[in-house]
DODRENVO-686459 format. One record per residue: residue in one letter; x, y, z of N, C-alpha, C in turn. Coordinates in steps of 0.2 Angstrom, whole numbers, padded with zeros to 4 digits, always signed. Each point is the difference from the previous one (the first is absolute). Layout:
<recs>
aXYZXYZXYZ;...
</recs>
This chain:
<recs>
m+0810-0099+0586-0001+0003-0007+0006-0002-0005;p-0001-0005-0004+0006-0002-0004+0002+0005-0005;a+0006+0002-0001+0003+0005-0005+0004-0003-0005;t+0002-0006+0001+0005-0003-0006-0004-0005-0004;i+0002-0001-0006-0003-0005-0005-0001-0007+0003;i+0005-0002+0004+0000-0007+0003-0005+0000+0005;d-0001+0005+0004-0005-0001+0006-0007+0003-0002;s-0001+0003-0007-0006+0002-0002-0005-0005+0000;t-0006+0001+0003-0006-0005+0000-0002-0001-0008;i+0001+0005-0004-0002+0000-0007+0005-0004-0004;f+0007+0002+0000+0005-0003-0004+0004-0005+0003;g+0000-0001+0007+0004-0004+0003+0001-0007-0003;n-0005-0004-0001+0001-0006-0003+0001-0001-0007;i+0001+0006-0003+0002+0000-0007+0008+0000+0000;f+0003+0004+0004+0007+0001+0000+0003-0004+0005;s-0003-0004+0005+0003-0005+0005-0005-0005+0001;t+0001-0004+0006-0004-0005+0002-0001+0001+0007;d-0006-0003+0003-0001+0000+0007+0006-0004+0004;a+0002-0006-0003+0005-0004+0003+0006+0004+0001;m+0002+0003-0005+0007+0004+0001-0001+0006+0004;k-0006+0003+0000+0000+0006+0004+0000-0002+0007;a-0003-0006+0002-0001-0003+0006+0008-0001+0003;v+0004-0002-0004+0007-0002+0002+0003+0007+0002;w-0001+0005-0003+0003+0007+0002-0004+0004+0004;s-0006-0002+0003-0004+0004+0004+0004+0002+0007;d-0003+0005+0003+0003+0002+0006-0001-0006+0005;e-0006-0004+0000-0001-0005+0004+0005-0006+0000;n+0001-0002-0006+0005-0005-0002+0007+0002+0002;r+0002+0006-0001+0007+0002+0002+0000+0000+0008;t-0005+0002+0003+0000+0000+0007+0000-0007+0003;r-0004-0004-0003+0000-0007+0002+0007-0003-0001;k+0004+0002-0005+0007-0003-0001+0004+0003+0006;y+0000+0006+0002+0003+0003+0006-0001-0004+0006;l-0006-0002+0001-0002-0004+0006+0003-0007-0001;d-0001-0003-0006+0003-0007+0000+0008+0000+0001;i+0003+0005-0002+0007+0001+0001+0002+0001+0008;e-0004+0005+0003+0001+0000+0007-0001-0006+0004;a-0006-0003-0002-0001-0006+0004+0005-0006-0001;a+0002+0000-0006+0005-0006-0002+0007+0002+0004;l+0002+0007+0000+0006+0002+0003-0001-0002+0008;a-0005+0002+0003-0002-0002+0007+0002-0007+0001;r-0004-0005-0004+0001-0007+0001+0007-0002+0000;v+0004+0002-0005+0007-0002-0001+0004+0002+0006;q-0001+0007+0002+0004+0002+0006-0001-0003+0006;a-0007-0002+0001-0001-0004+0006+0003-0007+0000;r+0000-0003-0006+0003-0007+0000+0008+0001+0001;l+0003+0006-0002+0007+0000+0001+0002+0003+0007;g-0006+0002+0004+0001+0003+0007+0002+0007+0000;i-0001+0004-0006+0002+0007+0000-0006+0004+0003;i-0006-0002+0000-0006+0003+0003-0003-0006+0004;p-0004+0002+0005-0004-0004+0004-0005-0004-0004;q-0002-0006+0001-0005-0004-0004-0007+0003+0002;k-0001+0003+0006-0006+0003+0001-0002+0007-0004;a+0006+0003-0001+0000+0006-0004-0002-0002-0007;a+0003-0005-0003-0001-0003-0007-0008-0001+0000;d-0002-0004+0005-0007-0002+0000-0005+0006-0001;e+0002+0005+0004-0004+0006+0000+0000+0004-0007;i+0006+0000-0003+0001+0003-0006-0003-0003-0005;v+0001-0007-0001-0004-0004-0005-0007+0001+0000;a-0003+0000+0006-0008+0001+0001-0002+0007-0002;a+0004+0005+0001-0001+0006-0002+0000+0002-0008;c+0004-0004-0003+0001+0001-0007-0005-0003-0004;d-0006+0003+0000-0006-0002-0003-0003+0007-0004;i+0000-0001-0006-0003+0006-0004-0006+0003+0003;n-0004-0004+0002-0007+0002+0003+0001+0004+0006;k+0005+0000+0003+0002+0004+0006+0003+0006-0001;i+0002+0001-0006+0004+0007-0002-0006+0005-0002;d+0001+0006+0003-0004+0006-0001+0003+0003-0006;m-0003-0001-0006+0003+0003-0006+0000+0008-0001;g-0006+0002+0003+0000+0008+0000+0005+0003+0005;k+0001-0004+0005+0006+0003+0005+0007-0001-0004;l+0000-0006-0003+0007-0001-0004+0001+0005-0005;r-0005+0003-0003+0001+0005-0005+0002+0006+0003;a-0003+0002+0006+0002+0006+0004+0007-0001+0002;q+0002-0006+0003+0007-0001+0002+0005+0001-0006;t-0002-0003-0005+0005+0000-0007+0001+0007-0002;e-0006+0004+0001+0001+0007-0003+0004+0004+0005;r+0000-0002+0006+0004+0004+0005+0008-0003+0000;i+0001-0006+0000+0006-0003+0000+0004+0000-0006;g-0004-0002-0005+0003+0000-0007+0001-0007-0003;y-0001-0005+0004+0000-0007-0002-0005-0004+0004;p-0003-0005-0003-0006-0004+0004+0003-0005+0005;v+0006-0002-0001+0002-0006+0004+0000+0002+0008;l+0003+0006+0001+0000+0001+0007-0007+0001+0003;g-0005+0002-0004-0007+0000+0002-0003-0006+0002;v+0002-0005-0005-0002-0007+0001+0003-0003+0007;v+0006+0001+0001+0003-0002+0006-0003+0003+0006;s-0001+0006+0000-0003+0004+0005-0007-0003+0002;q-0004-0002-0005-0006-0003+0002+0001-0007+0002;i+0004-0004-0003+0002-0007+0003+0002+0001+0008;n+0004+0005+0001+0002+0001+0007-0005+0001+0005;a-0005+0004-0003-0006+0002+0005-0005-0006+0001;l+0000-0004-0005-0004-0006+0001+0003-0006+0005;c+0006+0001+0001+0003-0005+0005+0000+0002+0007;r-0001-0006+0004+0000+0001+0007+0007+0001+0003;d+0000+0004+0006+0006+0000+0004+0006+0003-0004;r-0001+0004-0004+0005+0003-0004+0005-0005-0004;l-0003-0006-0001+0004-0005-0004+0000+0002-0007;g-0004+0004-0002+0001+0003-0007+0006+0004-0002;e+0003+0002+0006+0007+0003-0001+0005-0004-0004;f-0001-0007+0001+0004-0004-0004-0001-0001-0007;c-0005+0003-0002-0002+0000-0008+0005+0004-0004;h+0002-0003-0006+0004+0004-0004+0007+0000+0002;w+0002-0005+0004+0007+0000+0004+0005-0001-0005;g+0004+0006+0000+0006+0000-0004-0001+0002-0008;a-0006+0001-0001-0002+0001-0007+0000+0007-0001;t+0000+0002-0007-0001+0007-0001-0006+0001-0005;t-0003+0006-0001-0006+0001-0004+0001-0003-0007;q+0006+0001-0003+0001-0003-0007+0000-0007-0001;d+0003-0003+0006+0000-0008+0000-0008-0002-0001;i-0004+0002+0003-0007-0002+0000-0003+0002-0007;t+0001+0006-0002-0002+0003-0006+0002-0004-0006;d+0006-0001+0000+0003-0004-0006-0002-0007+0000;t+0000-0003+0005-0003-0007+0001-0007-0001-0002;a-0004+0005+0002-0007+0000-0002-0001+0001-0007;t+0004+0004-0003+0000+0001-0007+0002-0006-0004;v+0005-0004+0002+0002-0006-0003-0006-0005+0001;l-0003+0000+0005-0006-0005+0001-0006+0002-0005;q-0001+0007-0001-0005+0002-0004+0002-0002-0008;i+0007+0001-0001+0002-0001-0007-0001-0008-0001;r+0001-0004+0005-0001-0008-0001-0007-0001-0002;e-0005+0003+0003-0007-0001-0001-0001+0003-0007;a+0002+0006-0002-0001+0003-0006+0003-0004-0006;l+0006-0002+0001+0003-0004-0005-0004-0007-0002;a-0003-0003+0005-0004-0005+0000-0006+0001-0005;l-0003+0006+0001-0006+0002-0004+0002+0001-0008;v+0006+0003+0000+0003+0002-0007+0001-0007-0003;d+0003-0005+0003+0002-0006-0002-0007-0004-0003;q-0005+0001+0004-0006-0003-0002-0003+0003-0007;d+0001+0006+0000-0002+0004-0007+0004-0002-0005;l+0007+0000+0001+0005-0002-0006-0002-0007-0002;a-0001-0005+0005-0002-0007-0003-0006+0000-0004;a-0005+0004+0002-0006+0000-0004+0001+0004-0007;v+0004+0005+0000+0001+0003-0006+0004-0004-0005;s+0005-0004+0004+0004-0005-0005-0005-0006-0002;k-0005-0002+0003-0004-0005-0002-0004+0003-0006;a-0003+0006+0001-0004+0002-0006+0004+0001-0006;l+0006+0003+0001+0005+0001-0006+0002-0007-0003;a+0001-0005+0004+0001-0007-0003-0006-0002-0004;a-0006+0001+0003-0005-0003-0004-0001+0004-0007;l+0001+0006+0000+0000+0004-0006+0006-0002-0005;a+0005-0001+0002+0006-0002-0003-0001-0007-0004;r-0003-0005+0005-0001-0006-0003-0006+0000-0005;r-0005+0004+0001-0006+0000-0005+0002+0003-0006;y+0004+0005+0000+0001+0004-0006+0007-0001-0002;r+0003-0006+0001+0007-0001-0002+0001+0001-0007;d-0004-0002-0004+0001+0000-0008-0005+0005-0003;t-0003+0005+0004-0004+0005-0003+0004+0006-0003;p+0001+0000-0006+0004+0005-0004-0003+0008+0002;m+0005+0004+0001-0002+0007+0000+0006+0004-0002;i-0001+0006-0001+0006+0005-0002+0004+0002+0006;g+0007-0001-0001+0004+0003+0005+0002+0007-0002;r+0000+0004+0005+0002+0007-0002+0006+0003+0003;s+0003+0004-0004+0006+0003+0002+0000+0008-0001;n+0001+0004+0005-0001+0007-0001-0007+0002-0002;l-0005-0004+0003-0007+0001-0002-0002-0002-0007;q+0005-0002-0004-0002-0002-0007+0000-0008+0000;q-0004-0002-0005+0000-0007-0002+0007-0003-0001;a+0002-0005+0003+0007-0003-0002-0001-0007-0003;v+0001-0005+0004-0001-0007-0003-0005-0004+0005;p-0003-0005-0003-0005-0004+0004+0003-0003+0006;v-0004+0000+0006+0002-0004+0006-0007-0004+0001;t-0001-0002+0006-0006-0003+0002-0002+0003+0007;f-0006+0000+0001-0003+0003+0006+0002-0004+0006;g+0001-0006-0001+0003-0004+0005+0007+0001+0002;y+0004+0002-0005+0007+0002+0001+0000+0007+0004;k-0005+0004-0001+0000+0007+0004-0002-0002+0007;m-0004-0004+0001-0002-0002+0007+0005-0004+0003;a+0004-0004-0003+0005-0004+0003+0006+0005+0002;g+0001+0005-0004+0005+0005+0002-0001+0003+0007;l-0006+0002+0001-0002+0003+0006+0000-0005+0006;l-0002-0006-0002+0000-0006+0005+0007-0001+0002;s+0005+0000-0004+0007-0001+0002+0002+0005+0005;a-0002+0007-0001+0002+0005+0005-0004-0001+0007;i-0006-0002+0000-0003-0001+0006+0003-0006+0004;e+0002-0005-0004+0003-0005+0004+0007+0002+0003;r+0003+0004-0004+0007+0003+0003-0002+0004+0006;h-0005+0004+0001-0002+0003+0006-0001-0004+0005;r-0003-0006-0001-0002-0005+0005+0007-0003+0003;e+0004-0001-0004+0007-0002+0001+0004+0005+0005;r-0001+0006-0003+0003+0006+0004-0003+0000+0007;m-0006-0001+0001-0003+0000+0006+0003-0005+0005;l+0001-0006-0003+0003-0005+0004+0007+0001+0003;q+0003+0003-0005+0007+0003+0002+0001+0005+0005;l-0004+0005-0001+0000+0006+0005-0003-0002+0007;r-0004-0004+0001-0003-0002+0006+0005-0001+0006;p+0005-0004-0001+0005-0002+0005+0004+0007+0002;r+0001+0004-0005+0004+0006+0001-0005+0006+0004;v-0006+0000-0002-0005+0005+0002-0003-0002+0007;l-0002-0006+0001-0004-0002+0005+0005-0001+0006;m+0003+0005+0002+0005+0000+0006-0002+0006+0005;g-0001-0002+0006-0002+0004+0005+0006+0005+0003;e-0002+0004+0005+0005+0005+0002-0001+0001+0008;f+0005-0002+0003+0001+0001+0007+0007+0002+0002;a+0001+0006+0001+0007+0002+0001+0001+0006+0004;g-0005+0003+0003+0001+0005+0005+0002+0007-0003;a+0001+0005+0004+0001+0007-0002+0004+0001-0006;a+0006-0002+0000+0005+0001-0006+0002-0006-0003;g-0004-0006+0001+0001-0006-0003+0005-0005+0003;t+0002+0002+0006+0005-0005+0004-0003-0004+0005;l-0006+0001+0002-0003-0004+0005+0003+0001+0007;a+0003+0006+0001+0003+0001+0006-0004+0001+0006;s-0007+0000-0001-0004+0001+0005-0002-0007+0004;i+0002-0005-0003-0001-0006+0003+0007-0003+0002;e+0002-0001+0006+0006-0002+0002+0002-0007-0001;k-0005-0004+0001+0001-0008-0001-0006-0002-0004;g+0002-0005-0005-0006-0003-0003-0002+0005-0006;a+0003+0005-0002-0002+0004-0006-0001-0004-0007;m+0005-0004-0002+0000-0003-0006-0005-0006+0000;e-0001-0003+0007-0005-0005+0000-0007+0002+0000;t-0001+0006+0003-0006+0004-0001-0002+0001-0007;q+0005+0003-0004-0001+0001-0007-0002-0006-0004;e+0004-0005+0001-0001-0007-0003-0007-0003+0002;g-0002+0000+0006-0006-0002+0003-0006+0004-0003;l+0001+0006-0001-0006+0005-0002-0001-0002-0007;m+0005-0001-0004-0001-0001-0007-0003-0007-0001;s+0002-0005+0004-0003-0007-0001-0007+0001+0002;e-0002+0003+0005-0007+0001+0002-0004+0003-0006;l+0003+0005-0003-0004+0003-0006+0001-0003-0007;d+0004-0005+0001+0002-0004-0007+0003+0005-0005;l+0005+0004+0002+0004+0004-0004+0007-0001+0000;a+0004+0002-0005+0007-0001+0000+0003+0004+0006;q+0005-0002+0003+0004+0004+0005+0005+0004-0004;p+0000+0006+0001+0006+0004-0003+0007-0001+0002;v+0004+0000-0004+0007+0000+0002+0003+0006+0004;i-0003+0006-0002+0002+0006+0002-0006+0005+0000;a-0001+0005+0003-0005+0004+0000-0001+0004-0007;w-0006+0001-0002-0001+0003-0006-0005+0006+0000;h+0001+0004+0006-0004+0006+0001+0000+0005-0005;t+0006+0001-0003+0002+0004-0006+0003-0003-0006;i-0001-0007+0000+0002-0003-0006-0006-0003-0003;r-0003+0003-0005-0007-0001-0002-0001-0003-0007;d+0006-0004-0002-0001-0003-0006-0005-0005-0001;t-0002-0004+0005-0005-0005+0000-0007+0003-0001;i-0002+0006+0003-0006+0003-0001+0000+0003-0007;a+0006+0003-0003+0000+0002-0006-0001-0005-0006;e+0003-0006+0002-0001-0006-0005-0007-0002-0001;v-0004+0001+0006-0007-0002-0001-0003+0005-0004;g+0001+0006+0000-0003+0006-0004+0002-0001-0007;a+0007-0002-0001+0002-0002-0007-0004-0006-0003;f-0001-0005+0004-0004-0006-0002-0007+0002-0002;l-0003+0004+0003-0007+0003-0001+0000+0004-0007;g+0005+0004+0000+0001+0004-0007+0001-0004-0005;l+0004-0006+0000+0001-0005-0005-0007-0003-0002;v-0004-0002+0005-0006-0004-0001-0005+0006-0004;g+0001+0006+0002-0005+0005-0003+0002+0001-0007;g+0007+0000-0001+0002+0001-0007-0003-0005-0005;t+0000-0007+0002-0003-0005-0004-0008+0001-0001;l-0003+0002+0006-0007+0001-0001-0001+0006-0004;g+0004+0005+0000-0001+0006-0005+0001-0002-0007;k+0005-0004-0001+0001-0003-0007-0007-0003-0002;l-0002-0005+0004-0007-0003-0002-0005+0005-0002;s-0001+0005+0005-0005+0005-0001+0001+0004-0006;m+0006+0002-0002+0001+0004-0006-0002-0004-0006;d+0002-0006+0000-0002-0004-0006-0007-0002-0001;i-0004+0000+0006-0007-0001+0000-0003+0006-0003;k+0002+0006+0003-0003+0006-0003+0001+0001-0007;l+0006-0001-0003+0002+0001-0007-0004-0005-0004;m-0001-0007+0003-0004-0004-0004-0008+0001+0000;m-0002+0004+0005-0007+0001+0000-0001+0007-0004;q+0004+0003-0003-0002+0006-0004-0004-0002-0006;t-0005+0004-0001-0005-0002-0005+0003-0002-0007;e+0006+0003-0002+0003-0002-0006+0003-0007+0000;v+0002-0002+0006+0003-0006+0001-0005-0006+0002;a-0004+0001+0006-0005-0004+0002+0002-0008+0000;e+0006-0001+0003+0002-0007+0000-0002-0004+0007;v+0000+0004+0005-0003-0002+0007-0004+0005+0004;y-0004-0003+0004-0004+0005+0005+0001-0003+0007;e+0000+0005+0004-0001-0001+0007-0007-0003+0001;p-0001-0004+0006-0006-0004+0001-0006+0005+0000;f-0006-0002-0003-0005+0004-0001-0005+0000+0006;a-0002+0006+0003-0005+0000+0005-0005+0006-0002;h-0006+0000+0001-0004+0005-0003+0002+0007+0003;g+0001+0004-0004+0002+0007+0001+0007+0001+0002;r+0004-0005+0000+0007+0001+0002+0004+0003-0006;g+0003+0005+0001+0005+0003-0004-0004+0005-0005;s-0007+0001+0001-0004+0004-0004+0002+0008+0001;s-0002+0004-0005+0001+0007+0001-0007+0004+0002;s+0001+0005+0003-0006+0004+0002-0003+0003-0006;t+0004+0001-0005-0003+0003-0006+0000-0004-0007;m+0004-0005+0000+0001-0004-0006-0002-0007+0002;p-0006-0002-0002-0003-0007+0002+0004-0005-0003;q+0004+0001-0006+0003-0006-0003+0007-0002+0003;k+0002+0004+0005+0007-0001+0003+0000-0006+0005;r+0006-0003-0001+0001-0006+0005+0008+0001+0002;n+0001+0004+0005+0007+0002+0002+0003-0005+0004;p+0007-0001-0001+0004-0005+0004+0001+0002+0007;i-0006+0000+0004+0000+0002+0007+0005-0003+0004;s+0001-0006+0001+0004-0004+0004+0008+0002-0002;s+0001+0000-0006+0007+0002-0002+0002+0007+0002;c-0005+0004-0001+0001+0007+0002+0002+0000+0008;y-0004-0003+0004+0002+0000+0007+0007-0004+0002;i+0001-0005-0004+0007-0003+0001+0005+0005-0002;h+0000+0003-0005+0005+0005-0002+0001+0005+0005;a-0006+0003+0003+0001+0005+0005+0003-0002+0006;a-0002-0006+0002+0002-0003+0007+0008-0002-0001;i+0002-0003-0005+0007-0002+0000+0004+0006-0001;s-0002+0005-0003+0004+0007-0001+0002+0002+0007;v-0005+0000+0004+0002+0003+0007+0004-0005+0004;v-0001-0006-0001+0005-0006+0003+0007+0002-0002;r+0001+0001-0006+0007+0001-0002+0003+0006+0003;q-0004+0005+0001+0003+0006+0004+0001-0002+0007;h-0005-0004+0003+0001-0002+0007+0007-0004+0001;a+0001-0005-0005+0006-0003+0000+0007+0004+0000;a-0001+0006-0004+0006+0004+0000+0000+0004+0007;a-0006+0001+0003+0001+0003+0007+0003-0004+0005;l-0001-0007+0000+0002-0004+0004+0008-0001+0000;m+0002+0002-0007+0007+0000+0000+0003+0006+0003;d-0004+0006+0000+0002+0006+0003+0001-0001+0007;a-0005-0004+0003+0001-0002+0007+0006-0003+0002;m+0003-0003-0004+0007-0004+0001+0005+0005+0002;v+0000+0006-0002+0005+0005+0002-0002+0003+0007;a+0002-0004+0005-0001+0001+0007+0006+0003+0003;d-0001+0004+0005+0006+0003+0004+0002-0005+0006;h+0006-0001+0001+0003-0003+0006-0004-0007+0002;e-0001-0001+0006-0003-0006+0003-0007+0000+0000;r-0003+0006+0001-0008+0001+0000-0001+0007-0004;s-0004-0001-0005-0001+0005-0005-0005+0006+0003;t+0000+0005-0004-0004+0007+0001-0004+0001-0006;g-0005-0005-0001-0005+0002-0006+0000-0005-0005;p+0005-0003-0003+0000-0005-0005-0004-0006+0002;w+0000-0002+0006-0004-0006+0003-0007+0001-0001;e-0003+0006+0001-0007+0002+0000-0002-0001-0007;i+0004+0001-0005-0002-0001-0007-0004-0006-0001;e+0003-0006+0003-0002-0007-0001-0007+0000+0003;w-0002+0003+0005-0007+0000+0003-0005+0003-0004;i+0002+0005-0005-0005+0003-0004-0001-0004-0006;v+0006-0003-0003-0001-0002-0007+0000-0008+0000;l+0003-0004+0005-0001-0007-0001-0007-0003+0000;p-0004+0003+0005-0007-0003+0000-0004+0002-0006;e+0001+0006-0003-0003+0002-0006+0002-0004-0006;a+0007-0001+0000+0002-0004-0006-0003-0007+0000;f+0000-0003+0006-0003-0007+0000-0008+0000-0001;c-0003+0006+0002-0007+0000-0001-0002+0001-0008;l+0004+0004-0003-0001+0002-0007+0002-0006-0004;i+0005-0004+0001+0002-0006-0004-0005-0005+0001;a-0003+0000+0006-0006-0005+0001-0006+0001-0005;g-0001+0007+0000-0005+0002-0005+0001-0001-0007;a+0006+0001-0002+0002-0002-0007+0000-0007-0001;l+0002-0004+0005+0000-0007-0001-0007-0003-0001;k-0005+0003+0004-0007-0002+0000-0003+0002-0007;q+0002+0006-0003-0003+0002-0006+0003-0004-0006;a+0007-0002+0001+0003-0005-0005-0003-0006+0000;r-0002-0003+0006-0004-0007+0000-0006+0001-0003;f-0004+0005+0001-0007+0001-0003+0001+0000-0007;v+0005+0004-0003+0001+0000-0007+0001-0006-0003;l+0005-0004+0002+0003-0006-0003-0005-0006+0001;e-0004+0000+0005-0004-0006+0002-0007+0001-0004;g-0001+0006-0003-0006+0000-0004+0002+0004-0007;l+0006+0000-0002+0002+0003-0006-0004-0003-0006;e-0003+0005-0004-0003-0002-0007+0005+0001-0005;v+0001-0005-0004+0005+0000-0005-0004-0001-0007;d+0002+0004-0005-0003+0000-0007+0005-0003-0005;e+0000-0006-0001+0005-0004-0004-0001+0003-0007;k-0007+0001-0002-0001+0002-0007+0003+0006-0001;q-0001+0005+0004+0003+0007-0001+0007+0000+0000;m+0003-0005+0004+0008-0001+0000+0002-0002-0007;r-0004-0004-0003+0002-0002-0007-0001+0005-0005;a-0006+0004+0001-0001+0006-0004+0005+0005+0000;n+0003+0001+0006+0005+0005+0001+0007-0003-0004;l+0001-0006+0001+0006-0003-0004-0001+0001-0007;d-0006+0000-0003-0001+0001-0007-0001+0007-0003;m+0000+0004+0004-0001+0007-0001+0005+0004-0005;t+0006-0003+0000+0005+0003-0004+0001-0004-0007;n-0005-0004-0001+0000-0004-0006+0007-0004-0001;g+0003-0003+0006+0005-0004-0001+0007+0003+0002;l+0000+0007+0001+0007+0003+0001+0003-0003+0006;v-0004-0002+0005+0003-0003+0007+0004-0006-0001;v-0001-0003-0006+0004-0006-0001+0006+0001-0005;s+0002+0006-0001+0005+0002-0005+0007-0003+0002;e+0001-0001+0007+0006-0002+0002+0000-0008-0002;a-0006-0003+0001+0000-0007-0002+0002-0001-0007;v-0003+0004-0004+0001-0001-0007+0007+0002-0002;m+0003+0004+0003+0007+0002-0001+0005-0006+0002;m-0001-0003+0006+0003-0005+0003-0001-0007-0005;g-0006+0000-0002-0001-0006-0005+0004+0001-0006;l+0000+0006-0003+0003+0001-0006+0008+0000+0001;g+0003+0001+0005+0007+0001+0002+0004-0005-0003;p-0001-0006+0002+0004-0005-0003+0000-0001-0007;r-0005+0002-0004-0001-0001-0007+0003+0006-0004;l-0001+0006+0003+0002+0006-0004+0005+0004+0004;g+0002-0002+0006+0005+0003+0004-0004+0005+0005;r+0002+0000+0006-0004+0004+0005+0000+0007-0001;e+0005+0003-0002+0000+0007-0001-0003+0003-0006;y+0000-0004-0005-0004+0001-0006-0007-0001+0001;a-0002-0006+0003-0006-0001+0002-0004+0006+0004;h+0004+0002+0005-0002+0006+0004-0002+0006-0004;d+0005+0002-0004-0002+0006-0004-0006-0001-0005;l+0000-0006-0003-0006-0002-0004-0006+0000+0003;v-0001-0003+0006-0006+0000+0003-0002+0007+0003;y+0005+0004+0002+0000+0007+0003-0004+0004-0006;d+0003+0000-0006-0003+0004-0005-0008-0003-0002;i-0001-0006+0001-0007-0003-0002-0005+0002+0006;c+0003+0001+0006-0004+0002+0006-0002+0007-0001;r+0005+0005-0003-0002+0006-0001-0005+0001-0005;e+0000-0004-0005-0004+0000-0006-0007-0003+0002;a+0000-0005+0005-0007-0002+0003-0003+0005+0004;v+0004+0004+0003-0003+0006+0004-0003+0005-0005;r+0004+0002-0005-0002+0005-0005-0007-0002-0003;q+0000-0007-0003-0005-0002-0003-0006-0003+0004;k+0001-0001+0006-0005-0002+0005-0002-0007-0002;r+0005-0004-0002-0001-0007-0002+0003-0005+0004;p-0003-0006+0001+0003-0006+0004+0008-0001-0002;l+0004-0001+0004+0007-0002-0001+0000-0006-0004;l-0004-0005+0001+0001-0006-0004-0001+0001-0007;g-0005+0004-0002-0001+0001-0007+0006+0003-0004;l+0003+0005+0003+0006+0003-0003+0006-0004+0000;l+0001-0005+0006+0005-0005-0001-0001-0005-0006;l-0006-0002-0001-0001-0004-0005+0001+0003-0007;e-0001+0006+0000+0001+0004-0007+0008+0001-0001;n+0004-0001+0005+0007+0001-0001+0003-0006-0003;k+0003+0001-0006+0003-0006-0004+0006-0003+0004;e+0004+0004+0003+0006-0004+0004-0003-0004+0006;i-0005+0003+0003-0002-0004+0006-0004-0006-0003;a-0004+0001-0005-0004-0005-0002+0004-0006-0003;s+0006+0002-0002+0004-0006-0003+0004-0003+0006;a+0000+0003+0005+0004-0003+0006-0004-0003+0005;m-0007+0001+0000-0004-0003+0005-0007-0001-0003;s-0003-0006+0001-0007-0001-0002-0005+0004+0003;r-0006+0000-0003-0006+0003+0003-0002-0002+0007;s+0000-0007+0001-0002-0003+0006+0005+0002+0006;e+0007+0001-0002+0005+0001+0005-0001+0008+0002;l-0002+0004-0005-0001+0007+0002-0006+0001+0004;e-0005-0004-0002-0006+0001+0004+0001-0002+0007;a+0004-0006+0001+0002-0002+0007+0004+0006+0004;l+0004+0003-0004+0004+0005+0003-0004+0006+0002;c-0005+0001-0004-0004+0006+0002-0006-0001+0004;d+0000-0006+0004-0005-0001+0005+0003+0001+0007;p-0003+0005+0003+0003+0002+0007+0000-0006+0004;a-0004-0004+0000-0001-0006+0005+0006-0004-0001;n+0004+0000-0006+0005-0004-0001+0007+0003+0002;y+0000+0006+0003+0006+0003+0002+0000+0003+0007;l-0001-0005+0004-0001+0001+0007+0007-0003+0004;g+0004-0002-0004+0007-0001+0003-0001-0005+0006;q+0004+0001+0005+0000-0005+0006-0005+0002+0005;a-0005+0004-0002-0005+0003+0005-0003-0006+0005;g-0003-0005-0004-0003-0005+0004+0005-0004+0004;v+0006-0001-0002+0005-0003+0004+0002+0004+0006;m+0000+0006+0000+0002+0004+0005-0006+0000+0005;v-0006+0000-0002-0006+0000+0004+0000-0007+0004;d+0002-0005-0003+0001-0007+0003+0005+0000+0005;r+0006+0004-0001+0005+0000+0005-0002+0003+0006;v-0004+0006-0001-0002+0004+0006-0005-0004+0004;l-0005-0003-0003-0004-0005+0003+0003-0006+0004;a+0005-0003-0004+0003-0005+0003+0004+0002+0006;r+0003+0005+0000+0004+0003+0006-0006+0001+0006;l-0005+0003-0002-0005+0001+0005-0003-0007+0003;d+0000-0005-0004-0003-0006+0003+0005-0004+0004;e+0007+0001-0002+0005-0002+0004+0000+0003+0007;g-0001+0006+0001+0000+0004+0006-0006-0002+0005;s-0006-0003-0003-0005-0002+0003+0000-0007+0003;d+0005-0004-0002+0001-0007+0002+0002+0000+0007;
</recs>
């Protein structure tokens, strides 16, 4: 009976994905335990630490289909950890007590941590796929709307013109930095653990480091230079990374929500019959995906903080902080997968109303280009004097509810300093986009370089 939003049969695929939930499932985690125990047996047999026939029995027993999950649940509730229950079942499946060589020299945390790292590797691959898709969608929007003028906003007020492509390119630059961060963190994070009770591998008299090296080679993980049972910065780094990705997705969802307001109406999430409708107001078209993104990434951010709490561990094996990771790491990955899925849906089908963007640019009767007018007049009248003059005219335009251009043309000082055609050009928002297009091109060029 599912009780969490992620496992809910109703909400589950809104807040997560089947693929990510499968990575963090009981079955996959248990499969990872078996993979590690089988790899350990193979390595130790090659090194002569355990008999080859014991390794053969252990490897044959390390099959997820041979594990009684109901029994494992009962064993875990009794013992407190699932690894010993798995080892016990492997042992029972082996002939002639050869299973006693299973888990030789290892400790529960070695298997648990290494399994977690293997799950992280699979989970990061899914995140990377979604980030690539989000990047592609943002690039298409940035390219298509490179020169589409819209109002830039500061403190929720109209500021100066930008382009919609510029807005999308800004988000794209952040997504590409996240992809770069993932490449950088993988060598640090994808590191296994095999260190024994207190991290010194004292339980293996000969071949300890060779076992560790061979095991990590079998699993295609980095070999640790020292035990990290209670040194948890790499796991916390994963949480911080997910929090950063979530922050960018949250920025996207916030802007979409604001631009979907009735009074703004510049973009819309993709249309589907009935999607975003109200039970009482037939006219409503709510920003459903953006709402789900906002909720999911807010929880991910708290989970990132919890993983940093888990770093505060005691001595060589901790009493509680470690278990924090079991709770929050799977959920953080599942929720970020859901947020990424919703972001892909929004961006790949985003409806953009260019005419409404232009209408919003014009709604202040030219006040949004007052900076352009001031800078244009500055060389001829002096910047400070031009600022004060335009400031007063802007106030008058607001009071009279008249276009800025008309009042500028009526001012004798301005009329004598600048022609009508020059003033008309300055008062066109499309002429005051600065280097927006150049910046879009730079972001796209860097993206193209990275794909070569």
